[in-house]
C-alpha positions in Angstrom: -69.6 53.9 -136.2 -68.0 53.4 -133.0 -64.5 53.1 -134.4 -62.7 52.4 -137.9 -63.4 48.8 -139.3 -60.8 47.4 -141.3 -61.5 46.3 -144.8 -58.8 43.7 -144.5 -59.3 41.1 -142.4 -57.3 37.8 -141.6 -58.6 34.1 -140.6 -57.7 31.5 -138.7 -58.0 28.1 -140.7 -61.4 26.9 -139.8 -60.0 23.3 -139.2 -57.4 24.3 -137.1 -59.6 26.6 -135.1 -62.3 23.5 -134.7 -59.6 21.0 -133.8 -58.1 23.5 -130.8 -61.8 23.7 -129.8 -62.9 20.4 -129.5 -59.7 19.4 -127.8 -60.3 22.1 -125.3 -63.6 21.5 -124.6 -63.2 17.3 -124.7 -60.4 18.5 -121.7 -63.4 19.3 -119.3 -65.9 16.5 -120.0 -68.5 17.8 -122.4 -70.2 15.3 -124.6 -69.2 14.4 -127.7 -72.8 15.7 -129.3 -72.7 19.0 -127.8 -68.9 19.6 -129.0 -69.9 18.7 -132.2 -73.1 20.7 -132.6 -70.9 23.7 -131.3 -68.0 23.1 -133.7 -70.3 22.8 -136.8 -72.0 26.3 -136.0 -68.7 27.9 -135.0 -67.2 30.7 -137.2 -63.8 30.8 -137.4 -61.4 33.7 -135.0 -60.7 36.9 -136.9 -57.7 38.7 -136.2 -57.9 42.5 -135.6 -56.0 45.0 -137.5 -54.6 47.9 -135.9 -57.6 50.0 -136.9 -60.4 47.4 -135.7 -59.0 48.3 -131.9 -61.4 50.3 -129.9 -59.7 52.9 -127.1 -60.9 51.4 -123.6 -60.9 53.1 -120.3 -60.3 51.4 -117.3 -62.5 52.4 -114.0 -61.2 50.6 -110.8 -57.9 49.6 -110.7 -58.1 46.5 -108.3 -57.2 43.3 -108.7 -60.2 42.5 -110.9 -60.7 45.5 -113.0 -57.1 45.1 -114.1 -57.6 41.3 -114.7 -60.7 42.6 -116.6 -58.5 45.3 -118.7 -55.9 42.5 -119.3 -58.8 40.1 -121.0 -60.0 43.6 -123.0 -56.8 44.3 -124.2 -56.9 41.1 -126.2 -59.4 43.5 -128.3 -58.4 47.5 -127.9 -56.0 49.8 -126.3 -55.9 50.3 -122.7 -55.7 54.5 -123.3 -56.7 55.1 -119.5 -57.4 54.4 -115.8 -59.1 56.0 -113.3 -59.1 55.0 -110.1 -59.6 57.0 -106.2 -56.8 55.6 -105.2 -53.4 57.1 -106.8 -51.2 54.1 -105.7 -53.7 51.8 -107.9 -53.8 54.3 -110.7 -50.3 54.5 -111.1 -50.0 50.6 -111.1 -52.2 50.0 -113.8 -51.2 52.6 -115.7 -47.5 51.2 -116.1 -49.1 47.7 -116.4 -51.0 48.2 -119.7 -48.3 51.1 -121.0 -47.6 49.7 -124.4 -45.4 50.6 -127.3 -44.1 53.8 -125.3 -47.7 54.7 -124.6 -48.7 55.2 -121.0 -52.7 55.2 -120.2 -53.5 58.5 -119.1 -54.4 58.6 -115.2 -57.5 60.1 -114.3 -58.9 60.3 -110.6 -62.9 61.5 -111.4 -64.5 59.3 -113.5 -66.4 62.8 -114.6 -63.4 63.6 -116.4 -62.6 60.8 -118.1 -66.0 60.7 -120.1 -65.2 64.1 -121.5 -62.5 62.3 -123.7 -64.2 61.4 -127.0 -61.5 58.9 -128.4 -62.8 56.4 -125.8 -65.3 54.7 -126.8 -65.3 51.2 -124.3 -65.2 51.2 -120.4 -64.2 48.5 -118.2 -65.9 48.7 -115.1 -64.1 47.6 -112.4 -64.9 49.5 -109.2 -66.6 48.2 -105.8 -70.2 47.8 -105.9 -71.6 50.6 -104.6 -69.9 52.4 -107.4 -71.1 49.9 -110.1 -74.1 52.3 -110.8 -72.7 55.6 -110.9 -70.1 54.4 -113.2 -72.5 52.3 -115.4 -74.7 55.6 -115.9 -71.8 58.5 -116.5 -70.6 55.7 -119.4 -74.0 55.2 -120.7 -75.2 59.3 -120.9 -71.0 59.8 -122.2 -72.1 56.9 -125.2 -69.5 54.7 -124.3 -70.2 51.1 -124.1 -69.8 49.4 -121.2 -68.2 45.7 -119.6 -69.4 46.1 -116.3 -68.8 44.0 -113.1 -71.2 42.1 -111.5 -73.1 42.3 -109.3 -74.8 45.2 -111.4 -75.7 47.2 -108.4 -76.3 47.9 -105.0 -79.8 47.7 -105.0 -83.0 46.9 -107.5 -84.1 50.5 -107.8 -80.4 50.9 -108.9 -81.2 48.5 -111.7 -84.0 50.4 -113.1 -81.6 53.5 -113.3 -79.2 51.6 -115.0 -81.4 49.6 -117.4 -83.1 53.0 -118.3 -80.1 54.9 -119.2 -78.3 51.9 -121.3 -81.3 51.9 -123.2 -81.2 55.9 -123.7 -77.9 55.9 -124.7 -78.4 53.0 -126.9 -74.9 51.4 -125.8 -73.6 47.7 -125.7 -73.4 46.7 -121.8 -72.1 43.5 -121.2 -72.2 42.3 -117.4 -69.3 40.4 -116.2 -70.9 37.0 -114.8 -68.7 35.4 -117.1 -70.3 31.9 -116.4 -73.0 32.9 -119.2 -70.2 32.4 -121.4 -69.3 29.3 -120.6 -70.2 25.8 -122.5 -70.5 23.7 -119.2 -73.3 26.0 -117.9 -75.1 26.1 -121.3 -75.4 22.8 -121.5 -76.8 22.5 -117.7 -79.2 25.1 -118.7 -80.2 23.6 -122.3 -80.5 20.5 -120.4 -83.0 21.7 -117.8 -85.0 23.8 -120.5 -85.3 20.8 -122.5 -86.5 18.4 -119.7 -83.9 16.2 -119.8 -83.9 15.5 -116.2 -88.3 15.5 -116.4 -90.0 18.6 -115.0 -87.7 21.2 -113.0 -88.5 21.0 -109.5 -85.5 21.9 -107.2 -82.1 23.9 -108.1 -79.3 24.1 -104.9 -77.2 26.4 -105.2 -74.0 26.3 -102.4 -71.9 29.6 -102.3 -69.0 30.4 -100.2 -69.2 31.8 -96.8 -68.5 35.2 -96.2 -65.8 36.5 -93.7 -66.7 36.8 -90.1 -64.0 38.9 -88.4 -63.8 42.0 -85.9 -64.1 44.3 -84.2 -61.7 46.4 -86.4 -60.2 49.6 -85.5 -60.1 52.8 -87.5 -56.6 54.0 -88.7 -55.0 57.1 -90.5 -56.3 57.1 -94.1 -53.1 56.0 -96.2 -52.0 59.5 -98.2 -52.7 58.4 -102.0 -56.5 57.3 -101.2 -59.4 59.9 -101.5 -61.3 58.0 -98.6 -64.3 60.5 -99.0 -64.9 59.6 -102.9 -64.1 56.2 -102.1 -67.3 56.2 -99.7 -69.2 57.9 -102.6 -72.8 57.3 -101.9 -72.3 55.0 -98.5 -72.4 56.7 -95.0 -69.4 58.5 -94.6 -67.5 56.8 -91.4 -63.9 56.5 -90.0 -61.1 55.0 -92.4 -60.8 51.2 -91.7 -58.7 49.2 -93.9 -60.9 46.1 -94.0 -63.8 48.2 -95.2 -61.2 49.2 -98.2 -60.3 47.2 -102.0 -60.8 43.5 -101.4 -62.6 43.3 -98.3 -65.5 45.9 -99.3 -67.8 42.9 -99.6 -68.4 42.1 -96.6 -69.7 45.2 -95.7 -73.2 45.8 -96.4 -72.6 49.8 -97.0 -70.8 48.9 -100.4 -71.8 45.2 -101.2 -74.1 42.2 -100.0 -71.7 39.5 -98.4 -70.9 36.3 -101.1 -74.9 36.3 -101.7 -74.3 39.4 -104.3 -70.7 38.0 -105.2 -70.5 34.7 -106.1 -74.7 34.8 -105.8 -74.3 36.7 -108.7 -72.7 34.0 -110.5 -74.7 30.9 -109.7 -78.0 32.6 -109.5 -77.7 34.0 -112.6 -77.3 30.3 -114.0 -80.5 28.9 -111.9 -82.4 31.6 -113.6 -81.2 31.1 -116.6 -82.4 27.7 -116.5 -85.4 28.2 -115.0 -86.3 30.9 -117.6 -88.6 33.3 -115.5 -87.7 36.8 -114.4 -87.7 36.3 -111.1 -89.3 34.0 -107.9 -92.7 35.0 -106.6 -91.8 34.5 -102.7 -88.6 34.6 -100.4 -87.5 33.7 -97.6 -84.3 33.8 -96.0 -82.1 33.8 -92.3 -78.9 33.8 -91.0 -76.8 30.8 -89.6 -74.1 32.7 -87.8 -74.4 36.7 -86.7 -72.2 39.4 -87.2 -69.0 39.7 -84.6 -70.4 43.5 -83.3 -67.3 46.2 -84.9 -66.8 43.2 -87.4 -67.8 42.7 -91.2 -71.8 43.4 -91.0 -72.5 41.2 -94.2 -73.9 37.8 -93.3 -71.0 35.2 -93.7 -73.3 31.9 -93.5 -76.8 31.9 -94.1 -79.3 30.6 -96.3 -81.9 31.4 -98.8 -84.8 30.0 -100.5 -86.9 31.1 -103.5 -90.1 29.6 -105.6 -91.2 30.6 -109.1 -94.1 30.6 -110.3 -94.0 27.4 -112.4 -93.4 26.0 -108.7 -89.7 25.5 -109.0 -87.9 25.5 -105.3 -84.8 27.7 -105.6 -82.4 27.1 -102.5 -79.0 29.0 -101.6 -76.8 27.8 -99.0 -73.2 29.3 -98.1 -70.9 26.5 -97.1 -67.8 26.8 -94.7 -65.6 24.9 -97.4 -61.8 25.8 -96.9 -60.3 24.4 -100.5 -60.2 26.1 -103.3 -63.2 26.5 -105.7 -64.8 23.4 -106.6 -63.2 21.0 -103.4 -65.9 19.3 -101.4 -67.9 21.2 -99.7 -68.8 19.8 -95.5 -72.5 20.5 -96.2 -74.2 17.8 -98.2 -71.0 16.2 -99.4 -71.4 19.0 -102.7 -69.4 21.3 -103.9 -69.6 25.3 -104.6 -72.0 25.1 -107.7 -75.4 24.5 -108.5 -77.9 21.1 -108.6 -81.1 21.3 -110.6 -83.4 17.9 -109.7 -86.3 17.0 -111.7 -89.0 14.0 -111.9 -86.5 12.2 -114.0 -83.1 12.7 -112.3 -80.5 15.5 -111.5 -77.4 17.9 -113.0 -74.7 19.1 -111.0 -72.5 21.7 -112.8 -69.7 23.9 -111.2 -66.7 25.7 -113.4 -64.6 22.4 -113.0 -67.4 20.0 -113.9 -70.9 18.8 -115.2 -72.2 15.6 -113.7 -75.5 13.7 -114.1 -78.0 11.1 -112.0 -77.5 8.9 -115.3 -74.7 9.5 -117.7 -77.2 9.2 -120.9 -79.0 12.0 -119.8 -75.7 14.1 -120.7 -74.6 11.5 -123.4 -77.8 11.6 -125.4 -78.2 14.5 -128.0 -80.8 16.9 -128.3 -83.1 16.8 -130.6 -83.1 19.5 -133.6 -86.4 20.7 -132.7 -84.7 21.4 -128.9 -84.7 25.2 -127.2 -81.3 26.9 -127.9 -79.5 29.4 -125.5 -77.5 32.2 -126.5 -74.2 30.6 -127.1 -71.1 32.5 -126.3 -67.7 31.2 -125.8 -65.6 34.0 -124.6 -67.4 36.4 -122.6 -65.3 39.5 -123.3 -65.5 38.4 -126.8 -68.5 38.4 -127.7 -69.0 42.2 -125.3 -66.4 43.2 -128.6 -68.3 41.4 -131.1 -71.6 43.4 -129.6 -69.9 46.2 -130.1 -69.5 46.2 -133.7 -72.5 44.5 -134.6 -74.8 46.5 -131.9 -76.3 43.4 -131.1 -76.9 42.7 -127.2 -74.4 40.4 -125.7 -75.0 37.1 -124.1 -75.1 39.0 -120.2 -77.0 42.2 -121.5 -77.5 45.1 -118.7 -81.7 43.7 -118.4 -80.0 40.1 -117.5 -77.4 41.6 -115.2 -80.4 43.5 -113.7 -82.7 40.4 -112.8 -79.9 38.0 -111.8 -78.4 40.7 -109.5 -82.6 41.2 -108.1 -82.3 37.8 -107.1 -79.9 38.3 -104.9 -80.7 41.1 -103.2 -84.2 39.6 -102.8 -82.4 37.1 -100.6 -80.6 39.3 -98.9 -83.6 41.8 -98.1 -85.0 38.5 -96.5 -82.1 37.9 -94.8 -81.8 41.4 -93.2 -85.8 41.3 -92.2 -86.0 37.4 -91.4 -89.6 37.0 -92.6 -91.1 35.2 -95.8 -92.3 37.9 -98.0 -93.7 37.7 -101.4 -92.3 39.5 -104.6 -94.2 40.4 -107.7 -91.3 39.7 -110.8 -93.6 41.9 -113.2 -93.9 45.6 -111.4 -90.8 44.7 -109.1 -92.1 45.1 -106.2 -93.4 43.3 -102.9 -96.7 42.3 -102.3 -98.9 40.8 -99.6 -97.8 40.8 -96.0 -94.5 42.7 -94.9 -94.8 44.6 -98.3 -94.5 48.0 -97.3 -91.3 47.3 -94.3 -89.7 45.4 -97.4 -89.9 47.9 -100.6 -88.1 50.4 -98.4 -84.9 48.0 -98.9 -85.5 48.1 -102.8 -83.3 51.6 -102.7 -81.4 53.6 -100.3 -80.4 56.8 -99.9 -77.2 58.4 -101.7 -74.6 60.6 -99.9 -74.8 63.8 -101.7 -72.7 65.0 -103.9 -72.6 60.8 -104.9 -76.3 60.5 -105.7 -77.8 61.0 -109.2 -76.9 64.5 -109.9 -73.4 63.1 -109.5 -73.5 62.4 -113.2 
């Protein structure tokens, strides 16, 4: 048992729970039949007693990590924080102090993993550190809520999946749209051919940053720059490489293709119901500024699946907040599913269809159903208790991140490629060159021997 379970539980009134949930969901425009079905099957919310709460450690104390830890604090206690930026670690420890107890501070994730009293890890590190932290946690037998994308490369995904399975830990990928009723409804409708045979998926992602050139600066006193760089090539410190803007450098991430793409391409794959595409091609529509961010800021990528579904990914230069009208095709940041009998559009703000009846007509009782999670962090902690698979388990995180990595590889090589999703290798013309991009050399000592 991971942590003690209380023999005394407390329940919120089922009627009150259903009413609040119905009103909240109705406010976002979901059809009544879908709400009624979900609410009829909903379990009451259980309030946690003190000894139901696991000990949690936050690794990576930037803005996203602290947001995840704040969310997780509903279900457990933050007892430790870890960051190679001493300032970030101190701020997080102060933020999560509670009842006179201040979380312990670590600057080396390996030392943190030695604490036997920690059951859960929140991995909020930059993308190039996701894999080693996740593997270290799996080896230590600690359950993980890990930020997306799961990995930096497809090969890293194989290592993480293997470590999670060997360690028998619960792993939730932070692709929280899997716990959105709106996205689940869209995918269930598509899976059940509400729009006829699915033909095309278009994903619009925010464009990345295109700035530079940048100059090196002295390393801040509180930052261990070598440790922060980890497996990546060692370079002079440039402020724009670190912290919030790391994702715009291919050394540390994959641009918005692997950032927002990890969310929307995950939903596209959920709707298709296959492990991955069989072809991919892509190209940037602008080039990086020499000496500036290296990840393509503006781009297109195109995938096809074995069932013939076409999946396009397009960046959009929309400067309004999420959900604002994009300049390209009049669409917003989100996904559009097009079939032989109509279309469905969905993002975090809304769901629409070519005909309201596509949404408002109930699916039959025999319809295919998808994993229903209403609270992504809550689903993770439920599974920590039950040892069941969460809605965005490690294999899901790997397969969805792989689509993003395939798009990035195709853009960087600038040629059409064929992909075998069963063997997870490129095949055919150009395969030898493309397969070199499935992994990359890790700078010592920050390789797999590090953990």
